MDTraj code that builds the backbone (N, CA, C; nanometers):
import mdtraj as md
import numpy as np

residues = "MET ASN ALA MET GLU LEU LYS THR TYR GLU ILE LEU LYS ASP LYS LEU GLY GLU GLU LYS ALA ALA THR ILE LEU GLY PHE VAL HIS GLY LYS VAL ASP GLN VAL GLN GLY LYS ILE ASP GLN GLN LYS GLU VAL LEU LYS GLU ILE PHE LEU THR LYS GLU ASP LYS VAL GLU LEU ILE THR ARG MET LYS GLU ASP LYS MET ASP LEU ILE LYS TRP MET ILE GLY PHE TRP ILE VAL GLN ILE ALA ALA ILE ILE GLY LEU TYR LEU LYS LYS".split()
xyz = np.array([
    [0.0841, -0.1189, 0.0000],
    [0.0000, 0.0000, 0.0000],
    [0.0885, 0.1251, 0.0000],
    [0.0456, 0.2221, -0.0776],
    [0.1187, 0.3481, -0.0730],
    [0.0611, 0.4359, 0.0377],
    [0.1167, 0.5529, 0.0548],
    [0.0789, 0.6396, 0.1668],
    [-0.0680, 0.6808, 0.1589],
    [-0.1159, 0.7122, 0.0387],
    [-0.2547, 0.7555, 0.0229],
    [-0.3511, 0.6418, 0.0562],
    [-0.3188, 0.5223, 0.0114],
    [-0.4038, 0.4068, 0.0406],
    [-0.4057, 0.3775, 0.1907],
    [-0.2902, 0.3875, 0.2528],
    [-0.2805, 0.3614, 0.3969],
    [-0.3613, 0.4641, 0.4767],
    [-0.3512, 0.5895, 0.4357],
    [-0.4271, 0.6959, 0.5030],
    [-0.5769, 0.6734, 0.4855],
    [-0.6187, 0.6378, 0.3630],
    [-0.7597, 0.6092, 0.3353],
    [-0.8068, 0.4909, 0.4182],
    [-0.7251, 0.3880, 0.4251],
    [-0.7597, 0.2695, 0.5036],
    [-0.7774, 0.3061, 0.6510],
    [-0.6895, 0.3876, 0.7031],
    [-0.6988, 0.4282, 0.8442],
    [-0.8272, 0.5064, 0.8697],
    [-0.8624, 0.5967, 0.7789],
    [-0.9846, 0.6763, 0.7955],
    [-1.1068, 0.5852, 0.7902],
    [-1.1094, 0.4948, 0.6913],
    [-1.2238, 0.4037, 0.6794],
    [-1.2296, 0.3069, 0.7976],
    [-1.1141, 0.2628, 0.8436],
    [-1.1096, 0.1692, 0.9560],
    [-1.1677, 0.2334, 1.0818],
    [-1.1354, 0.3608, 1.1024],
    [-1.1884, 0.4316, 1.2188],
    [-1.3395, 0.4481, 1.2109],
    [-1.3914, 0.4728, 1.0917],
    [-1.5350, 0.4983, 1.0747],
    [-1.6154, 0.3692, 1.0620],
    [-1.5621, 0.2692, 0.9861],
    [-1.6406, 0.1507, 0.9517],
    [-1.5905, 0.0211, 1.0147],
    [-1.4691, 0.0180, 1.0543],
    [-1.4109, -0.1049, 1.1061],
    [-1.3142, -0.1638, 1.0045],
    [-1.2305, -0.2569, 1.0538],
    [-1.1251, -0.3143, 0.9687],
    [-1.1800, -0.3923, 0.8495],
    [-1.2763, -0.4770, 0.8760],
    [-1.3292, -0.5644, 0.7705],
    [-1.3940, -0.4841, 0.6578],
    [-1.4782, -0.3880, 0.6941],
    [-1.5464, -0.3066, 0.5930],
    [-1.4457, -0.2183, 0.5169],
    [-1.3474, -0.1653, 0.5873],
    [-1.2464, -0.0820, 0.5219],
    [-1.1668, -0.1647, 0.4209],
    [-1.1295, -0.2874, 0.4607],
    [-1.0557, -0.3743, 0.3692],
    [-1.1414, -0.4118, 0.2490],
    [-1.2714, -0.4364, 0.2717],
    [-1.3631, -0.4706, 0.1624],
    [-1.3758, -0.3549, 0.0644],
    [-1.3922, -0.2340, 0.1175],
    [-1.4067, -0.1169, 0.0297],
    [-1.2797, -0.0946, -0.0511],
    [-1.1645, -0.1011, 0.0136],
    [-1.0391, -0.0822, -0.0596],
    [-1.0156, -0.1942, -0.1609],
    [-1.0554, -0.3160, -0.1270],
    [-1.0457, -0.4266, -0.2225],
    [-1.1327, -0.4021, -0.3448],
    [-1.2532, -0.3505, -0.3209],
    [-1.3436, -0.3185, -0.4308],
    [-1.2828, -0.2104, -0.5210],
    [-1.2281, -0.1062, -0.4577],
    [-1.1664, 0.0027, -0.5342],
    [-1.0489, -0.0494, -0.6154],
    [-0.9652, -0.1338, -0.5544],
    [-0.8519, -0.1918, -0.6272],
    [-0.9003, -0.2753, -0.7463],
    [-1.0073, -0.3516, -0.7255],
    [-1.0635, -0.4318, -0.8338],
    [-1.1104, -0.3459, -0.9492],
    [-1.1797, -0.2367, -0.9160],
    [-1.2284, -0.1462, -1.0210],
    [-1.1130, -0.0783, -1.0936],
    [-1.0114, -0.0381, -1.0182],
    [-0.8945, 0.0254, -1.0799],
    [-0.8267, -0.0730, -1.1751],
    [-0.8114, -0.1975, -1.1332],
    [-0.7507, -0.2985, -1.2201],
    [-0.8349, -0.3225, -1.3443],
    [-0.9674, -0.3231, -1.3265],
    [-1.0580, -0.3438, -1.4389],
    [-1.0463, -0.2292, -1.5399],
    [-1.0455, -0.1068, -1.4891],
    [-1.0329, 0.0097, -1.5768],
    [-0.8962, 0.0096, -1.6451],
    [-0.7921, -0.0260, -1.5712],
    [-0.6574, -0.0315, -1.6297],
    [-0.6518, -0.1355, -1.7413],
    [-0.7196, -0.2481, -1.7210],
    [-0.7255, -0.3505, -1.8251],
    [-0.7930, -0.2992, -1.9512],
    [-0.9036, -0.2266, -1.9344],
    [-0.9734, -0.1697, -2.0504],
    [-0.8862, -0.0664, -2.1214],
    [-0.8157, 0.0140, -2.0436],
    [-0.7256, 0.1140, -2.1036],
    [-0.6153, 0.0447, -2.1832],
    [-0.5594, -0.0625, -2.1284],
    [-0.4547, -0.1366, -2.1992],
    [-0.5082, -0.1961, -2.3292],
    [-0.6315, -0.2481, -2.3266],
    [-0.6919, -0.3027, -2.4480],
    [-0.7091, -0.1939, -2.5526],
    [-0.7555, -0.0774, -2.5100],
    [-0.7757, 0.0324, -2.6041],
    [-0.6432, 0.0821, -2.6603],
    [-0.5376, 0.0805, -2.5793],
    [-0.4056, 0.1178, -2.6292],
    [-0.3616, 0.0228, -2.7396],
    [-0.3847, -0.1074, -2.7195],
    [-0.3460, -0.2058, -2.8210],
    [-0.4238, -0.1845, -2.9497],
    [-0.5537, -0.1538, -2.9379],
    [-0.6352, -0.1285, -3.0567],
    [-0.5838, -0.0054, -3.1294],
    [-0.5508, 0.0996, -3.0547],
    [-0.5004, 0.2217, -3.1166],
    [-0.3651, 0.1999, -3.1825],
    [-0.2812, 0.1155, -3.1229],
    [-0.1519, 0.0856, -3.1849],
    [-0.1723, 0.0171, -3.3191],
    [-0.2765, -0.0667, -3.3285],
    [-0.3045, -0.1359, -3.4541],
    [-0.3606, -0.0404, -3.5581],
    [-0.4354, 0.0597, -3.5130],
    [-0.4996, 0.1535, -3.6066],
    [-0.3987, 0.2530, -3.6626],
    [-0.3200, 0.3138, -3.5767],
    [-0.2275, 0.4172, -3.6205],
    [-0.0994, 0.3559, -3.6771],
    [-0.0467, 0.4198, -3.7772],
    [0.0739, 0.3722, -3.8422],
    [0.1983, 0.4257, -3.7723],
    [0.2976, 0.3409, -3.7642],
    [0.4255, 0.3861, -3.7115],
    [0.5040, 0.4508, -3.8257],
    [0.6181, 0.5083, -3.7952],
    [0.6997, 0.5732, -3.8972],
    [0.7438, 0.4712, -4.0018],
    [0.7811, 0.3508, -3.9576],
    [0.8243, 0.2462, -4.0517],
    [0.7085, 0.2040, -4.1408],
    [0.5867, 0.1962, -4.0827],
    [0.4697, 0.1603, -4.1624],
    [0.4423, 0.2652, -4.2693],
    [0.4576, 0.3924, -4.2324],
    [0.4339, 0.5000, -4.3285],
    [0.5344, 0.4942, -4.4426],
    [0.6604, 0.4695, -4.4108],
    [0.7643, 0.4600, -4.5144],
    [0.7331, 0.3430, -4.6075],
    [0.6941, 0.2298, -4.5499],
    [0.6609, 0.1127, -4.6315],
    [0.5398, 0.1406, -4.7197],
    [0.4393, 0.2079, -4.6649],
    [0.3197, 0.2407, -4.7409],
    [0.3518, 0.3335, -4.8578],
    [0.4326, 0.4351, -4.8328],
    [0.4712, 0.5285, -4.9393],
    [0.5498, 0.4559, -5.0478],
    [0.6395, 0.3671, -5.0091],
    [0.7174, 0.2905, -5.1062],
    [0.6260, 0.2043, -5.1925],
    [0.5316, 0.1362, -5.1286],
    [0.4380, 0.0518, -5.2046],
    [0.3512, 0.1345, -5.2978],
    [0.3098, 0.2552, -5.2519],
    [0.2283, 0.3415, -5.3362],
    [0.3069, 0.3860, -5.4595],
    [0.4351, 0.4176, -5.4420],
    [0.5185, 0.4575, -5.5557],
    [0.5325, 0.3424, -5.6544],
    [0.5533, 0.2215, -5.6029],
    [0.5663, 0.1049, -5.6906],
    [0.4360, 0.0801, -5.7661],
    [0.3240, 0.0914, -5.6956],
    [0.1945, 0.0705, -5.7602],
    [0.1673, 0.1768, -5.8656],
    [0.2085, 0.2993, -5.8389],
    [0.1898, 0.4074, -5.9347],
    [0.2695, 0.3800, -6.0622],
    [0.3927, 0.3318, -6.0459],
    [0.4746, 0.2992, -6.1633],
    [0.4123, 0.1843, -6.2429],
    [0.3617, 0.0836, -6.1733],
    [0.2960, -0.0269, -6.2430],
    [0.1734, 0.0222, -6.3199],
    [0.0965, 0.1102, -6.2586],
    [-0.0223, 0.1640, -6.3236],
    [0.0152, 0.2430, -6.4493],
    [0.1197, 0.3223, -6.4408],
    [0.1656, 0.3995, -6.5574],
    [0.2097, 0.3055, -6.6689],
    [0.2833, 0.1990, -6.6352],
    [0.3265, 0.1019, -6.7362],
    [0.2069, 0.0384, -6.8061],
    [0.1048, -0.0024, -6.7299],
    [-0.0136, -0.0637, -6.7884],
    [-0.0898, 0.0355, -6.8756],
    [-0.0980, 0.1611, -6.8333],
    [-0.1695, 0.2616, -6.9120],
    [-0.0996, 0.2843, -7.0457],
    [0.0331, 0.2938, -7.0448],
    [0.1082, 0.3138, -7.1686],
    [0.0887, 0.1941, -7.2607],
    [0.0957, 0.0743, -7.2053],
    [0.0728, -0.0456, -7.2869],
    [-0.0668, -0.0468, -7.3465],
    [-0.1664, -0.0100, -7.2674],
    [-0.3041, -0.0056, -7.3165],
    [-0.3187, 0.0954, -7.4295],
    [-0.2580, 0.2142, -7.4132],
    [-0.2665, 0.3171, -7.5169],
    [-0.2007, 0.2705, -7.6460],
    [-0.0866, 0.2055, -7.6348],
    [-0.0179, 0.1565, -7.7546],
    [-0.1054, 0.0561, -7.8288],
    [-0.1674, -0.0352, -7.7548],
    [-0.2545, -0.1351, -7.8175],
    [-0.3752, -0.0671, -7.8804],
    [-0.4328, 0.0314, -7.8156],
    [-0.5488, 0.1018, -7.8712],
    [-0.5113, 0.1767, -7.9995],
    [-0.3952, 0.2434, -7.9977],
    [-0.3502, 0.3151, -8.1175],
    [-0.3243, 0.2167, -8.2310],
    [-0.2633, 0.1030, -8.2010],
    [-0.2368, 0.0024, -8.3041],
    [-0.3679, -0.0519, -8.3593],
    [-0.4682, -0.0720, -8.2733],
    [-0.5981, -0.1212, -8.3202],
    [-0.6662, -0.0179, -8.4115],
    [-0.6600, 0.1068, -8.3748],
    [-0.7211, 0.2117, -8.4566],
    [-0.6498, 0.2227, -8.5912],
    [-0.5178, 0.2199, -8.5890],
    [-0.4401, 0.2253, -8.7144],
    [-0.4700, 0.1023, -8.7998],
    [-0.4797, -0.0135, -8.7382],
    [-0.5118, -0.1366, -8.8112],
    [-0.6487, -0.1291, -8.8757],
    [-0.7474, -0.0779, -8.8051],
    [-0.8811, -0.0635, -8.8630],
    [-0.8814, 0.0409, -8.9745],
    [-0.8044, 0.1467, -8.9574],
    [-0.7991, 0.2508, -9.0581],
    [-0.7322, 0.1992, -9.1870],
    [-0.6257, 0.1217, -9.1739],
    [-0.5532, 0.0695, -9.2907],
    [-0.6288, -0.0452, -9.3562],
    [-0.7200, -0.1091, -9.2860],
    [-0.7953, -0.2236, -9.3407],
    [-0.8857, -0.1788, -9.4556],
    [-0.9350, -0.0579, -9.4521],
    [-1.0273, -0.0084, -9.5550],
    [-0.9632, 0.0156, -9.6837],
])
top = md.Topology()
chain = top.add_chain()
for i, resn in enumerate(residues, 1):
    res = top.add_residue(resn, chain, resSeq=i)
    for name in ("N", "CA", "C"):
        top.add_atom(name, md.element.get_by_symbol(name[0]), res)
traj = md.Trajectory(xyz[None], top)
């Protein structure tokens, strides 16, 4: 017990008795542990949601690679479309 808990226990013990004071402090400790557990769970969820610096660098790198792939496919598509149009034009 820290000083604040000991002081609280002494005050409750004087007013309510040892058993009731211990029960109340036990209840408070249980609730504090329960709330701390929920806070820890929420911290873990937030860590999963937010990106770290390394995650951001990896994401930017992947986006650049995907952008280059998209540009390559677009150029290939345009070349094929132009060749198809020229082929249809020369067929006549």
